[in-house]
C-alpha positions as CSV (number, residue, x, y, z in Angstrom):
1,M,34.1,-42.7,10.0
2,T,36.2,-44.9,7.8
3,I,39.4,-43.6,6.1
4,K,37.9,-44.2,2.7
5,F,34.8,-42.2,3.6
6,K,36.9,-39.3,4.9
7,F,38.9,-39.3,1.6
8,V,35.7,-39.2,-0.4
9,L,34.3,-36.4,1.7
10,K,37.4,-34.3,1.4
11,T,37.4,-34.8,-2.3
12,I,33.8,-33.7,-2.6
13,I,34.5,-30.5,-0.5
14,F,37.6,-29.8,-2.7
15,L,35.5,-30.1,-5.9
16,L,32.8,-27.9,-4.4
17,C,35.4,-25.2,-3.6
18,L,36.7,-25.4,-7.2
19,S,33.2,-25.0,-8.5
20,Y,32.8,-21.8,-6.5
21,T,36.1,-20.2,-7.5
22,S,36.1,-17.1,-9.7
23,V,37.9,-17.3,-13.0
24,I,39.9,-14.1,-13.0
25,K,41.8,-13.5,-16.2
26,A,44.3,-10.8,-15.2
27,D,48.0,-10.2,-14.8
28,G,47.6,-12.8,-12.0
29,P,44.7,-14.0,-9.9
30,V,44.1,-12.0,-6.7
31,P,44.4,-14.4,-3.7
32,Q,41.0,-15.4,-2.3
33,K,42.1,-14.3,1.2
34,D,42.5,-10.7,-0.1
35,Q,38.9,-10.7,-1.4
36,P,36.7,-11.7,1.5
37,K,33.0,-12.2,0.9
38,I,31.4,-10.8,4.0
39,I,27.9,-11.6,5.2
40,N,26.4,-9.6,8.1
41,I,23.2,-10.9,9.6
42,I,21.5,-7.8,10.8
43,N,18.1,-7.8,12.5
44,F,16.8,-4.6,13.8
45,I,14.2,-4.3,16.5
46,R,11.2,-2.1,17.1
47,Q,9.0,-2.3,20.2
48,T,5.8,-1.5,18.3
49,D,4.4,-0.7,14.9
50,Y,1.0,1.0,14.5
51,R,0.6,-0.8,11.1
52,V,0.6,-4.2,12.7
53,K,-2.3,-5.6,14.8
54,N,-1.0,-7.0,18.2
55,A,2.3,-5.5,17.2
56,D,4.1,-5.6,20.6
57,S,3.7,-9.4,21.0
58,L,4.3,-10.2,17.3
59,L,7.4,-8.1,17.0
60,F,8.9,-9.7,20.1
61,D,8.0,-13.1,18.8
62,A,9.8,-12.3,15.5
63,T,13.0,-11.3,17.3
64,E,12.8,-14.4,19.6
65,K,12.5,-16.7,16.5
66,Q,15.4,-14.9,14.8
67,V,17.6,-15.5,17.8
68,E,16.6,-19.2,17.8
69,L,17.4,-19.6,14.1
70,L,20.8,-17.9,14.6
71,K,21.6,-20.3,17.4
72,Q,20.6,-23.4,15.4
73,H,23.3,-22.5,12.8
74,S,25.8,-21.2,15.2
75,F,25.9,-17.9,13.3
76,P,27.1,-14.6,14.8
77,G,24.5,-11.9,14.4
78,T,24.0,-8.2,14.9
79,F,20.8,-7.0,16.7
80,L,20.1,-3.3,16.5
81,L,17.8,-1.9,19.1
82,Q,15.5,1.1,18.6
83,Y,15.1,3.2,21.7
84,D,11.6,1.9,22.5
85,A,12.9,-1.7,22.4
86,L,16.0,-0.8,24.2
87,V,14.1,0.3,27.3
88,N,11.9,-2.8,27.2
89,P,13.1,-5.4,29.9
90,K,11.8,-8.3,27.7
91,Y,14.2,-7.4,24.9
92,Q,17.1,-6.7,27.3
93,Q,16.7,-10.1,28.9
94,L,16.3,-12.0,25.6
95,L,19.5,-10.6,24.2
96,K,21.5,-10.9,27.4
97,D,20.4,-14.5,28.0
98,E,20.2,-16.0,24.5
99,L,22.8,-14.3,22.3
100,G,26.3,-15.9,22.2
101,N,29.5,-13.9,22.8
102,D,30.1,-13.9,19.1
103,S,27.0,-11.8,18.4
104,E,26.6,-8.1,18.8
105,I,24.0,-5.7,20.2
106,G,23.9,-2.2,18.7
107,A,21.7,0.7,18.0
108,W,18.9,1.2,15.4
109,W,18.5,4.9,14.7
110,E,14.9,5.6,14.2
111,I,13.4,8.1,16.6
112,T,10.4,7.2,18.8
113,K,8.2,9.0,21.2
114,P,10.0,7.7,24.4
115,H,13.4,8.6,22.8
116,A,12.4,12.1,21.9
117,E,10.8,12.8,25.3
118,A,13.9,11.4,27.1
119,A,15.9,14.0,25.2
120,G,13.4,16.8,26.1
121,I,12.0,17.1,22.6
122,I,8.3,17.4,21.8
123,W,7.0,14.4,19.9
124,R,5.2,15.3,16.6
125,G,4.0,11.9,15.6
126,K,0.4,10.5,15.8
127,H,1.8,7.2,17.2
128,D,4.7,6.2,19.4
129,W,6.6,5.4,16.3
130,V,6.0,6.7,12.7
131,S,7.8,6.2,9.5
132,T,7.5,9.9,8.4
133,A,11.0,11.0,7.5
134,N,11.1,14.3,9.4
135,I,9.9,12.6,12.6
136,A,11.5,9.1,12.5
137,F,15.0,10.1,11.4
138,A,17.6,12.5,12.7
139,T,17.4,14.6,9.6
140,G,14.1,16.0,11.0
141,Y,15.8,17.5,14.0
142,T,18.2,20.4,14.6
143,P,21.9,19.6,15.1
144,S,21.7,20.3,18.9
145,E,18.6,18.0,19.1
146,R,20.4,15.3,17.3
147,E,23.2,15.4,19.8
148,R,20.7,15.2,22.7
149,L,19.1,12.2,21.1
150,V,22.5,10.5,20.8
151,D,23.5,11.3,24.4
152,V,20.3,9.9,26.0
153,Y,20.4,6.8,23.9
154,M,24.1,6.1,24.7
155,A,23.6,6.7,28.4
156,K,20.6,4.3,28.5
157,F,22.4,1.7,26.5
158,K,25.4,1.7,28.7
159,S,23.3,1.6,31.9
160,I,21.7,-1.6,30.5
161,F,24.6,-3.4,28.8
162,G,27.7,-1.8,30.5
163,Y,29.3,-0.4,27.3
164,Y,28.5,1.9,24.4
165,P,27.3,0.3,21.1
166,K,29.9,0.0,18.4
167,S,27.5,-0.3,15.5
168,V,24.6,2.1,14.7
169,G,22.4,1.4,11.7
170,S,19.4,3.2,10.1
171,W,17.8,3.7,6.8
172,F,19.8,6.9,7.0
173,I,21.9,8.8,9.5
174,D,23.0,12.3,8.7
175,A,26.6,13.4,8.8
176,H,26.3,15.6,11.9
177,T,24.9,12.7,14.0
178,L,27.4,10.2,12.6
179,L,30.4,12.3,13.3
180,Y,29.1,13.1,16.8
181,M,28.7,9.4,17.5
182,Y,32.2,8.7,16.4
183,E,33.9,11.5,18.2
184,K,32.1,11.2,21.5
185,Y,31.2,7.5,21.6
186,N,33.8,5.8,19.3
187,I,31.4,3.9,17.1
188,V,33.2,1.8,14.5
189,A,30.5,0.8,11.9
190,S,27.2,2.0,10.5
191,S,24.8,0.8,7.9
192,N,22.2,2.5,5.7
193,C,19.6,1.6,3.1
194,K,20.3,0.4,-0.5
195,D,19.7,2.9,-3.3
196,Q,16.0,3.5,-3.9
197,V,13.7,6.1,-5.2
198,G,10.6,7.0,-3.2
199,T,10.3,3.7,-1.4
200,D,8.7,4.4,2.0
201,G,9.4,8.1,1.3
202,Y,13.1,7.7,1.3
203,T,15.2,8.5,-1.8
204,L,18.9,7.6,-1.8
205,W,20.2,7.8,-5.3
206,G,23.6,7.7,-7.0
207,G,25.7,6.5,-4.0
208,Y,28.4,4.0,-3.5
209,W,26.6,0.9,-4.8
210,N,26.4,-1.9,-2.3
211,Q,29.7,-2.6,-0.3
212,A,30.9,0.1,2.1
213,Y,32.4,3.6,2.1
214,Y,33.7,6.4,4.3
215,P,31.3,9.3,4.1
216,S,32.0,13.0,3.8
217,K,31.8,15.1,6.9
218,L,29.4,17.3,5.0
219,N,27.2,14.6,3.6
220,A,26.9,11.1,4.9
221,Y,25.6,9.7,1.6
222,M,28.6,11.1,-0.3
223,P,31.8,9.1,-0.2
224,A,34.8,11.3,0.8
225,Q,37.9,11.6,-1.4
226,S,40.3,12.5,1.4
227,T,41.1,11.4,5.0
228,A,40.8,15.0,6.2
229,N,37.2,15.3,5.1
230,Q,35.9,11.8,5.8
231,I,34.1,10.5,8.8
232,P,36.3,7.4,9.7
233,V,33.2,5.2,10.2
234,P,32.5,2.8,7.3
235,I,28.9,2.7,6.2
236,F,27.7,-0.7,4.8
237,R,24.9,-0.7,2.3
238,M,22.0,-2.9,3.5
239,L,19.4,-5.2,2.0
240,G,21.2,-7.0,-0.8
241,S,20.0,-5.2,-3.9
242,D,19.5,-7.1,-7.2
243,P,22.5,-6.0,-9.5
244,I,20.4,-6.3,-12.7
245,Y,16.7,-5.7,-11.8
246,Q,16.5,-3.4,-8.9
247,Y,17.8,-0.3,-10.8
248,D,15.0,-0.3,-13.4
249,M,12.2,-1.3,-11.0
250,G,9.5,1.3,-11.5
251,V,11.4,3.2,-14.1
252,G,9.3,5.9,-15.7
253,T,7.0,6.1,-12.6
254,G,9.0,8.1,-10.2
255,G,9.1,5.4,-7.5
256,Q,10.6,1.9,-7.0
257,G,9.6,-1.4,-5.8
258,V,12.0,-3.8,-4.0
259,V,14.1,-6.7,-5.4
260,S,16.4,-7.5,-2.6
261,L,17.7,-10.3,-0.3
262,E,15.1,-9.4,2.3
263,P,13.3,-12.8,3.0
264,V,9.8,-11.4,2.8
265,Y,9.8,-10.8,-1.0
266,K,8.4,-13.7,-2.9
267,H,10.3,-13.0,-6.1
268,A,13.6,-12.2,-4.5
269,G,14.8,-13.1,-1.0
270,M,12.1,-15.7,-0.5
271,D,12.8,-17.4,-3.9
272,K,15.7,-20.0,-3.8
273,A,16.5,-19.5,-7.5
274,W,16.9,-15.8,-7.0
275,V,19.0,-16.3,-3.8
276,D,21.3,-18.7,-5.6
277,Y,21.7,-16.2,-8.5
278,F,22.4,-13.3,-6.1
279,L,25.0,-15.2,-4.0
280,E,26.7,-16.4,-7.2
281,S,27.4,-12.7,-8.0
282,I,28.6,-12.0,-4.4
283,V,30.7,-15.1,-4.0
284,N,32.0,-16.1,-7.4
285,Q,32.4,-13.1,-9.6
286,P,35.2,-10.5,-9.7
287,S,34.7,-7.9,-6.9
288,L,38.2,-6.3,-6.3
289,A,38.7,-5.5,-2.6
290,F,35.8,-7.5,-1.1
291,N,32.2,-8.3,-1.6
292,Y,29.3,-7.8,0.9
293,A,25.7,-8.7,1.6
294,Q,23.4,-8.1,4.5
295,V,21.0,-10.8,5.6
296,G,18.1,-10.4,8.0
297,Q,14.9,-8.5,8.5
298,E,13.2,-5.9,10.7
299,N,10.9,-7.4,13.2
300,S,7.9,-5.3,11.9
301,F,7.4,-7.8,9.1
302,T,6.6,-10.5,11.8
303,W,7.9,-14.0,11.9
304,N,5.1,-15.5,9.8
305,E,6.2,-13.3,6.8
306,M,9.9,-13.8,7.1
307,K,10.3,-17.4,8.3
308,D,10.2,-19.3,5.0
309,G,12.8,-17.0,3.4
310,L,15.2,-17.1,6.4
311,R,14.9,-20.8,6.8
312,M,15.8,-21.3,3.2
313,Q,18.6,-18.8,3.2
314,F,20.4,-19.9,6.3
315,P,21.4,-23.5,5.2
316,I,22.8,-22.0,1.9
317,L,24.9,-19.6,3.9
318,D,25.9,-22.4,6.2
319,S,27.2,-24.5,3.3
320,L,29.1,-21.5,1.8
321,R,30.7,-20.9,5.2
322,T,31.6,-24.5,5.6
323,I,33.6,-24.6,2.3
324,G,35.3,-21.2,3.2
325,K,33.5,-19.1,0.6
326,I,32.1,-16.5,2.9
327,R,32.7,-14.9,6.3
328,I,29.7,-14.5,8.5
329,E,30.4,-11.9,11.1
330,T,29.0,-9.0,13.1
331,L,28.8,-5.4,11.7
332,Q,31.3,-4.3,14.3
333,T,33.8,-7.0,13.2
334,S,33.3,-5.9,9.6
335,G,33.8,-2.2,10.5
336,E,37.0,-2.9,12.4
337,W,38.4,-5.0,9.5
338,F,37.5,-2.3,7.0
339,K,39.2,0.4,9.0
340,K,42.3,-1.7,9.4
341,E,42.5,-2.5,5.7
342,F,41.5,0.8,4.0
343,P,42.5,4.3,5.1
344,L,40.3,5.5,2.2
345,T,37.3,4.1,0.5
346,P,38.5,1.3,-1.7
347,A,37.5,0.4,-5.3
348,T,35.0,-2.5,-5.4
349,A,32.8,-4.1,-8.0
350,V,29.7,-6.3,-8.2
351,T,29.7,-8.5,-11.3
352,T,26.6,-10.3,-12.5
353,L,27.0,-12.3,-15.7
354,S,24.2,-14.8,-15.3
355,D,20.5,-13.8,-15.4
356,H,18.1,-15.9,-13.3
357,K,15.3,-15.0,-15.7
358,N,17.2,-16.2,-18.7
359,E,16.7,-12.9,-20.5
360,G,20.3,-12.5,-21.4
361,K,20.9,-9.5,-19.1
362,K,24.3,-8.8,-17.5
363,S,25.4,-6.0,-15.2
364,V,28.8,-4.8,-13.9
365,W,28.9,-2.2,-11.1
366,Y,32.1,-0.4,-10.2
367,N,32.7,1.9,-7.3
368,S,35.6,4.0,-6.1
369,R,35.8,7.1,-3.8
370,F,35.4,9.2,-7.0
371,Y,32.5,7.7,-8.8
372,R,30.2,4.7,-9.5
373,A,29.4,3.3,-12.9
374,N,27.2,0.5,-14.3
375,L,27.5,-1.3,-17.6
376,Y,24.3,-3.0,-18.7
377,F,24.1,-5.7,-21.3
378,E,21.0,-7.1,-23.0
379,R,20.6,-9.5,-25.9
380,N,20.3,-6.7,-28.4
381,A,21.5,-3.6,-26.5
382,F,24.4,-2.2,-24.4
383,R,24.9,1.0,-22.5
384,F,26.4,2.7,-19.6
385,R,23.2,2.7,-17.5
386,D,24.6,4.9,-14.7
387,I,27.6,7.1,-13.9
388,H,27.5,9.3,-10.8
389,L,30.4,11.3,-9.5
390,F,31.3,11.9,-5.9
391,D,32.5,15.2,-4.3
392,E,33.0,15.5,-0.6
393,N,32.3,19.2,-0.9
394,F,28.7,18.6,-2.0
395,E,26.9,19.5,1.3
396,S,23.7,17.8,2.3
397,A,20.6,20.0,2.6
398,Y,20.1,18.5,6.1
399,L,23.5,19.0,7.5
400,K,22.7,22.2,9.4
401,Q,19.0,22.4,9.4
402,P,16.1,19.9,9.8
403,G,14.3,18.5,6.8
404,T,10.5,19.0,6.6
405,G,7.8,16.8,5.2
406,G,7.3,13.0,4.9
407,Q,10.3,12.3,2.6
408,F,14.1,12.9,2.5
409,F,16.3,13.0,-0.6
410,Y,20.0,12.2,-0.9
411,Y,21.8,12.4,-4.2
412,T,25.3,12.4,-5.8
413,L,26.3,14.2,-9.1
414,P,24.9,12.6,-12.3
415,V,26.7,12.1,-15.6
416,V,24.4,9.3,-16.7
417,D,21.1,8.5,-14.9
418,G,19.3,5.6,-16.5
419,F,16.4,5.8,-14.0
420,F,15.4,9.5,-13.7
421,W,16.2,10.2,-17.3
422,S,14.2,7.3,-18.8
423,T,10.6,6.5,-19.5
424,K,8.7,3.2,-19.4
425,T,9.4,2.6,-23.1
426,E,12.7,4.5,-23.8
427,R,15.9,4.2,-21.8
428,A,18.5,6.9,-21.3
429,G,22.1,5.8,-21.5
430,L,25.6,6.5,-22.7
431,R,25.9,4.3,-25.8
432,L,28.6,3.2,-28.2
433,M,27.8,4.4,-31.7
434,K,29.3,3.6,-35.1
435,I,29.6,6.5,-37.7
436,N,28.7,5.2,-41.1
437,K,30.0,6.7,-44.4
438,N,26.9,8.7,-44.8
439,G,27.4,10.2,-41.4
440,K,24.5,8.3,-39.8
441,R,25.0,6.7,-36.4
442,E,24.4,3.1,-35.6
443,E,24.2,1.6,-32.2
444,L,27.0,-0.9,-31.3
445,I,26.1,-3.9,-29.2
446,L,28.7,-5.6,-27.1
447,Q,28.2,-9.3,-26.5
448,N,29.7,-11.9,-24.1
449,P,31.7,-9.5,-21.9
450,I,34.8,-10.8,-20.2
451,V,35.4,-9.2,-16.8
452,T,38.9,-9.2,-15.4
453,E,40.7,-7.7,-12.4
454,Q,43.7,-5.8,-13.6
455,A,44.9,-4.6,-10.2
456,K,43.4,-4.0,-6.8
457,D,41.5,-0.9,-8.0
458,R,41.1,-1.6,-11.8
459,M,38.5,-3.6,-13.6
460,L,38.6,-4.4,-17.3
461,I,35.5,-5.3,-19.4
462,T,36.2,-6.6,-22.9
463,G,33.4,-7.1,-25.5
464,V,33.1,-7.6,-29.2
465,D,30.5,-5.7,-31.2
466,Q,28.4,-7.0,-34.1
467,F,31.1,-5.9,-36.6
468,K,33.8,-7.9,-34.7
469,N,35.5,-4.7,-33.3
470,V,37.0,-5.3,-29.8
471,F,36.1,-2.7,-27.2
472,K,37.8,-2.4,-23.8
473,I,36.3,-0.5,-21.0
474,E,38.6,-0.1,-18.0
475,F,37.4,1.3,-14.7
476,K,40.2,2.9,-12.7
477,E,40.0,4.7,-9.4
478,N,39.8,8.1,-10.9
479,E,39.0,7.6,-14.6
480,I,37.1,5.5,-17.1
481,D,39.0,4.4,-20.3
482,V,37.1,3.3,-23.4
483,S,39.2,2.1,-26.3
484,C,38.6,0.1,-29.5
485,Q,40.7,-2.3,-31.6
486,S,38.9,-2.0,-34.9
487,T,38.7,-4.5,-37.7
488,N,39.5,-1.8,-40.4
489,K,41.0,1.6,-40.5
490,T,37.9,3.4,-41.7
491,F,35.8,2.4,-38.6
492,K,34.7,5.4,-36.6
493,W,32.9,5.3,-33.3
494,L,31.9,7.6,-30.3
495,L,30.1,7.5,-27.0
496,E,26.8,9.3,-27.0
497,L,24.3,10.2,-24.3
498,N,20.8,10.1,-25.5
499,M,17.5,10.3,-23.6
500,P,13.8,10.5,-24.2
501,T,12.5,13.9,-25.3
502,E,10.0,13.9,-22.4
503,R,13.0,13.8,-19.9
504,L,15.2,16.5,-21.4
505,D,14.4,18.9,-18.6
506,E,15.9,16.3,-16.1
507,H,19.6,16.4,-17.2
508,P,21.9,19.0,-15.6
509,F,24.1,19.9,-18.6
510,Q,24.7,23.3,-20.1
511,L,24.3,22.7,-23.9
512,D,26.1,25.8,-25.1
513,N,29.0,26.4,-27.6
514,S,31.8,26.0,-25.0
515,P,34.1,23.0,-25.4
516,E,33.7,22.0,-21.7
517,L,30.9,19.8,-20.4
518,I,29.5,21.7,-17.4
519,A,26.6,20.6,-15.3
520,D,24.5,22.2,-12.6
521,F,22.7,19.8,-10.2
522,R,20.8,21.2,-7.3
523,K,22.7,24.5,-7.4
524,Y,26.0,22.7,-7.5
525,T,28.1,23.4,-10.6
526,Y,30.7,20.9,-11.8
527,Q,32.7,20.2,-14.9
528,I,33.3,16.7,-16.3
529,P,36.7,16.8,-18.1
530,L,38.1,14.4,-20.7
531,K,41.7,13.3,-20.3
532,K,41.6,12.0,-23.9
533,G,39.1,12.8,-26.6
534,R,36.8,15.8,-27.1
535,I,33.2,16.8,-26.3
536,N,30.5,17.5,-28.9
537,K,27.2,18.9,-27.5
538,G,23.8,18.4,-29.1
539,D,20.5,20.1,-28.6
540,G,19.1,17.2,-26.7
541,T,16.5,16.2,-29.3
542,D,19.0,14.0,-31.2
543,F,21.6,13.5,-28.5
544,V,22.7,15.4,-25.4
545,F,26.5,15.1,-25.8
546,Q,29.1,12.9,-27.5
547,F,32.6,11.9,-26.4
548,I,34.7,11.7,-29.6
549,P,37.7,9.5,-29.3
550,S,41.3,10.5,-30.0
551,G,43.5,7.7,-31.2
552,N,40.5,5.3,-30.7
553,T,40.4,6.1,-27.0
554,V,38.2,8.2,-24.7
555,I,39.3,8.8,-21.1
556,I,36.7,10.3,-18.8
557,D,38.2,12.1,-15.8
558,T,36.1,11.3,-12.8
559,Q,37.8,13.8,-10.5
560,I,35.4,16.6,-11.2
561,K,36.1,20.2,-11.1
562,H,33.7,22.1,-8.8
563,L,32.9,25.5,-10.2
564,Q,31.9,28.3,-7.9
C-alpha cells in the first residue's frame, strides 16, 4: 500500500466519521466515549417447534448458519439455549467447537417438556414446546416451581459447559425468578421483549422504552427507583423497535403487528432503507447515557427466512464498527458495563428526526427510572403520544401466584396512552392548545424540533408553533417542564388531554371537583402532581383534563404519590 493511498484512505475514514457524528447543541457536547452505541447479536435456540415441518433439522441448520455468518465477520455473539436444545449433544458440540472465546453461551427462558419433567413438574402442553404463556413462561408456575426450574437448568448447564450462564433472556422473566437467578447463580444480564400489545399473546406496555433498566423486586417489567428495591440485573429490551411506526401499529384493533430489526420482516429488518433509517437513530441522534439495539433471530424462523436480512445487516454493522461508531459485544459484557457505570437506571433517549417513508413524522423517546415519555411530530400535528410513570411498589399480578390462560399482561402507570386510548381514526394525546379571545381552543403545531442534550439526564426539545411562539419541552429525570416564549403578551396556552368518546372508559382518572389529578389503574391509586401550574378537569367529552400554566410554564412531577 503506497503512502499516498494510505493518506487518502485515512481521509475517507475521517470524513465518514464526521458524517456519522451527532450535532448536539447544548452547554457542551457530550464526549462520544461517554455515549456508547451498543449492539448485541443475540440468537436464541429451540430444539423443536411444532409449527415447523422438519423442525429439528431446520432449527439446527439455522443456528449453524448463524454461527458461520458470525465467524465471517469476526463478531462476538450471544447464543441462548432453551433447555431442550441445551441437552442436545449436537448443539453442545456446535457451540463448543465453533464459537470463539469472545462469544457467549447463555440461557433462553422458555419452559419445555424435558425441562418441566426434569424439575418434577407435570407438563401441560400438547407438544414438547408450546407458546402458550402459562406453560412456556415462568409466570405460569408457582414460585417454588420456578426455583426448581432454575436449579435443574443451572445444574445441567454447568455439567455441560463447566460454569453457570451469566446471561438469561426470554420474552419475559418474572421478578421472583430473576431475583433467584441473581442471588443463587450470580447472573449479570437479562433481556426481554420490546413493548407490544397482544403479539403472540404477550402484552408488555408502558415500560422503559428500548435500552436497559434495573427492575423492581416486585415487578420485573417496572423500573425501580431505589437501590434497595431493585434487582441488580440490567434488563435489555430486545428486537429493535421502530421509534416512529411500531407504537401505532394496529392502533384501534387491540393488537399489534411488528416493525422491528428482526431480519425476517420485509418492511423492516429485511429492508435496507429501513435498517439505515433505524441505525441512524441509534448511532447519530442524541441518546444521553447510551444507545442500544439487539440484532439476531430465534432459530424457529429457519435460515431460509432470515438469511437475506442478516446478510444485509451484518456488513452495515461491520462498517459502523470499523469507523468506531458502535460496539458489538455480548449481552454479558453489556450487563457488566451497565452495572459498573450505573448504580441506578439512567436517563436515556431515542431520537428519530428523519422518516424513511418521507411522511414528515418525528419521534423523541425519553426514559428515566421515574417515567417514559414520547413526543410525536407530524406535518400538521403534534402531541405527547405517551407518558407512563414507574413505581417500584406496583406489584406484578404474577409475583406470588401463577398466571392462567394463553396470555400474560404487564403494564406501568398511564398518564397518556396513545395506543389504548385511540381509535383507528382519532388519536388520543396531550396537546398544546391556544386559547383565543372568544375562549375557543386551537391546536398548536410544533415544527422542525431541535433536540439537545442539556446534561447527562436532561433532554431539551425546542419547537416553534404556527404563530411563531417558541415552546421548550425539557425532560428531566423526575419531571417534565413545558414553557413558552410567546410573541405577544396576550397569548394564552395550555396542555390538554383529549381522546375519542368511544375510549373514555379506558382512562383511569377521577374526574371530580377536587384540584388533584388522581388515577386508579388496575386497583392501584396514584396522584400526578404539578410542581408548577394547575389542573382543570373536564367531563371527558370535550377534554379529560388540562394543565394550565403559571408564568408560561407547566412542570409535571413524575414522582407519583401512591395513595392507599
